[in-house]
N, C-alpha and C positions, 0 to 999 in steps of 0.2 A: 343454185346451190344453194341451200333455203338455212342459216343458222337460226337452229332454236333447241327449247329445254325443254323436255321430259317430264309434264306434269298431271304424267297420269295412267293409268292400266284402263280397257275394253275386254270385257269379259262377253264373247256373243258365245251362245249352248249352237245355236244352227249359223250353218255360213254356208258359204262353197267349201266343198271337201280339198280344193286346192286350197285353205287356206289351214284347215287341222295342224295344229302342230306349232304353228306361227304367235308368236307374241307380238300383240296388238297393243299401241301405244299413243295415248296423247302429246301432241308437242303443241308447243303456243312459238307462231316466230319470233324472235328475241333481236334488237340494235349488238350491234358490235360493243356497248357496253353492259349488255347484258341487260335489257327494259325489254318488258315483255309490249308485243303490238295487241296484244288481243285476238291474232287469229287465230286458232285452235284446226289441229288438224289431228286425222286417224291416220300412224304410219304402222308400216309393220317394221319390225326388229332386226337387221341381217349382224349384228353388232355385237349385242346383250349389252344394250344398254338397258336404262334404269332411273328411275325417277328419281328429277332435280339435277340430272345431269343435262350439259351444254352438248351439244349435235350437230351433226353436218345431213339433211334427207337432201333428196334429192322425188320429182317429180314425173308424172306423166312417162314419156315414153324412157328415159331415164330408171326412173323406178324397177320397170323391168326387166332393164338390163344388167342388176346388181345377183350379184353370187343367188343362184339359187331360185329368183322369183323367176324365172323363167316362165311365161304359158299361162301364173299366174294373175288374175285379179288384182291387181296392187298398184294405185296411184300415185302411194308416196311411200318411201322405206327413208329409216333412217341405215345411210350406209358410215358414220366415224363420230366415232366420241372426242370433243372436242378439249383441248389438256390448260388450251390457253388461244386470246389473241391478244392479239396489239398492233396497233394501228400506228403509223405514222403522223403526228401531231400537225406535220410542218408540211404536210401534201391541201393542196388546196380543194375546201367544203365544196361537194358536193349539189350543197343544198342550190333548192333552184332557185332562195330570196337571197343565195349571198354575190349567185348570179351579177354581174352587172349588165343593168337593160342597153342597151343602145337607142342613142337617138338620131333622130330623123334631119 
């Protein structure tokens, strides 16, 4: 799953007929703190998300398993609207720079 924020809409007058009536949104991947990562994607909205909302998105075959999107040419789908993100600050960091190197 991908944590992202909705940053815009896509209007496509001509598209695959199976996408007719589907809302297309531009999303930007974000960190758990909500900081944008600069990676943008177009996603099909399955939950009624809007600009400015933090969302959960899925990609690839998971996107095509989303309710109502089976057999539709979709690579990214919005499957949830996030209310809050909580991190356990006591958990060890997953950053590569925080890992200790083994000495030989």
